[in-house]
C-alpha positions, -999 to +999 in steps of 0.1 A: +479-602-392+515-600-388+516-587-423+499-559-414+519-555-382+554-547-401+536-527-429+521-502-402+557-502-384+576-489-423+550-467-422+554-452-388+592-452-393+588-434-428+567-407-413+591-407-385+624-398-404+607-370-431+590-360-400+628-356-382+637-343-422+610-316-411+624-306-381+662-300-393+649-279-425+628-261-400+663-256-382+680-245-403+659-222-419+655-205-387+694-207-379+697-188-412+668-163-407+691-160-370+725-154-386+709-131-410+691-113-387+725-110-368+750-101-396+720-073-405+720-052-369+759-054-368+764-041-399+741-013-395+756-009-357 
């Protein structure tokens, strides 16, 4: 039983790490989009 618990614990950690990586990637994309939009609109202005 203890073996199973450790396995599930590491899996949870891996999933959390993947989720946080995905989240930061998404946020980076959004930031880049915002920067692009701002640059674009100021360039037009």
